[in-house]
C-alpha positions as CSV (number, residue, x, y, z in Angstrom):
1,X,0.0,0.0,0.0
2,X,1.2,3.5,-0.7
3,X,0.1,7.0,-0.2
4,X,1.0,10.5,-1.3
5,X,1.0,13.3,1.3
6,X,1.2,17.0,0.4
7,X,1.9,19.1,3.4
8,X,0.5,22.6,3.7
9,X,3.0,24.5,5.8
10,X,1.3,25.8,9.0
11,X,4.1,26.6,11.5
12,X,3.0,26.1,15.1
13,X,6.1,26.0,17.3
14,X,8.2,27.4,20.0
15,X,10.7,30.0,19.0
16,X,13.7,27.7,19.3
17,X,12.3,25.3,16.7
18,X,11.4,28.2,14.4
19,X,14.8,29.9,14.8
20,X,16.6,26.6,14.1
21,X,14.7,26.4,10.9
22,X,15.6,30.0,10.0
23,X,19.3,29.3,10.6
24,X,19.2,26.0,8.6
25,X,17.4,27.6,5.7
26,X,19.6,30.7,5.7
27,X,22.8,28.6,5.7
28,X,21.5,26.5,2.8
29,X,21.1,29.7,0.7
30,X,24.5,31.2,1.7
31,X,23.4,33.6,4.5
32,X,25.2,34.1,7.8
33,X,23.7,34.8,11.2
34,X,24.2,38.5,12.3
35,X,24.8,39.5,15.8
36,X,22.1,42.1,16.9
37,X,24.7,44.7,17.9
38,X,26.3,44.5,14.4
39,X,22.9,44.8,12.8
40,X,22.0,47.9,14.7
41,X,25.3,49.6,13.8
42,X,24.9,48.7,10.1
43,X,21.3,49.9,10.2
44,X,22.2,53.3,11.6
45,X,25.1,53.8,9.1
46,X,23.0,52.7,6.1
47,X,19.7,54.3,7.1
48,X,19.4,56.5,4.0
49,X,20.6,54.1,1.4
50,X,18.7,50.9,2.3
51,X,15.4,50.0,0.9
52,X,13.2,47.9,3.1
53,X,10.3,45.4,2.4
54,X,8.2,43.8,5.1
55,X,6.5,40.4,4.3
56,X,4.4,38.0,6.3
57,X,5.4,34.4,6.1
58,X,2.5,32.7,4.4
59,X,0.5,30.2,6.5
60,X,2.5,30.7,9.7
61,X,1.5,31.2,13.2
62,X,3.9,31.1,16.1
63,X,1.4,30.6,18.9
64,X,2.9,29.3,22.1
65,X,2.7,31.2,25.4
66,X,6.4,30.8,26.2
67,X,7.5,33.1,23.4
68,X,8.4,36.7,24.4
69,X,7.3,39.7,22.3
70,X,9.6,41.1,19.7
71,X,11.9,38.1,19.2
72,X,13.9,38.2,16.1
73,X,16.8,36.7,14.2
74,X,18.8,38.4,11.4
75,X,20.8,36.9,8.6
76,X,22.8,38.6,5.8
77,X,24.2,37.8,2.4
78,X,25.7,40.3,-0.1
79,X,24.7,43.4,1.8
80,X,21.1,42.2,2.0
81,X,19.8,41.7,5.6
82,X,16.8,39.6,6.3
83,X,15.2,39.8,9.8
84,X,12.6,37.2,11.0
85,X,10.5,38.4,13.9
86,X,7.4,37.6,15.9
87,X,4.8,40.2,16.3
88,X,2.4,40.8,19.2
89,X,-0.2,38.5,17.6
90,X,2.3,35.7,17.3
91,X,2.7,35.9,13.5
92,X,6.1,35.5,11.9
93,X,7.2,38.2,9.6
94,X,10.2,39.0,7.4
95,X,11.9,42.4,6.9
96,X,14.3,42.5,3.9
97,X,16.6,45.4,3.4
98,X,19.6,46.2,1.2
99,X,21.1,49.0,-0.8
100,X,20.7,49.2,-4.5
101,X,17.8,46.7,-4.7
102,X,14.3,47.3,-5.9
103,X,11.2,46.5,-3.8
104,X,10.5,43.5,-6.1
105,X,14.0,42.2,-5.7
106,X,13.9,42.4,-2.0
107,X,10.4,40.8,-1.9
108,X,11.7,37.9,-4.1
109,X,14.7,37.4,-1.7
110,X,12.4,37.4,1.3
111,X,9.9,35.0,-0.2
112,X,12.6,32.6,-1.3
113,X,14.1,32.5,2.2
114,X,10.8,32.4,4.1
115,X,9.6,29.5,1.9
116,X,12.8,27.7,2.6
117,X,12.4,28.3,6.3
118,X,8.9,26.9,6.3
119,X,10.1,23.9,4.3
120,X,13.0,23.2,6.7
121,X,10.7,23.5,9.7
122,X,8.0,21.2,8.3
123,X,10.6,18.7,7.2
124,X,12.2,18.5,10.6
125,X,8.7,18.2,12.3
126,X,7.8,15.4,9.8
127,X,11.0,13.5,10.4
128,X,10.6,13.7,14.2
129,X,7.0,12.5,13.9
130,X,8.0,9.6,11.6
131,X,10.8,8.6,13.9
132,X,8.4,8.6,16.9
133,X,6.0,6.4,15.0
134,X,8.8,4.1,13.9
135,X,8.7,4.8,10.2
136,X,11.9,4.4,8.2
137,X,12.9,6.7,5.4
138,X,13.6,4.4,2.4
139,X,14.4,7.2,-0.1
140,X,14.7,10.9,-0.1
141,X,15.0,13.1,-3.2
142,X,15.2,16.8,-3.8
143,X,13.8,17.8,-7.2
144,X,14.6,20.9,-9.4
145,X,11.9,22.9,-7.7
146,X,13.4,22.2,-4.3
147,X,10.5,19.9,-3.4
148,X,11.4,17.1,-1.1
149,X,10.1,13.6,-2.0
150,X,10.2,11.0,0.7
151,X,9.4,7.3,0.6
152,X,8.9,5.8,4.0
153,X,8.2,2.3,5.3
154,X,6.6,1.0,8.4
155,X,6.5,-2.6,9.4
156,X,4.0,-3.9,11.9
157,X,5.8,-6.5,14.0
């Protein structure tokens, strides 16, 4: 028997799980984690030259009571800074800024990274759940569209 599962990414997690997904996704796309002190000094020195686009991560809700307000994590690549944060309602958002980029370019960068974050988070949650239910990954494939295809097996003993 086989089945096909298409996962709609709804992120419901504690901040540590979400921030781990941000770091993993960012690293896979060549971004590096930025210390907040460094980010603030860069922001003040580049205030007039940076364009900024704010996006909401599609289908995401960070809804646990243990999260503090105004939590954020920032990554950078090629003078573009991407900051993931949690607002007062618990929604994750992305702020993308960088000099010499159009709003459309910044929006595309933010969407690419946020989609990768959701994918990394859902993948890790799925793998944890499969392991807890004693499923075995038989085959894993990443296609040209960055979609992950998994074949899993479960034997009733």
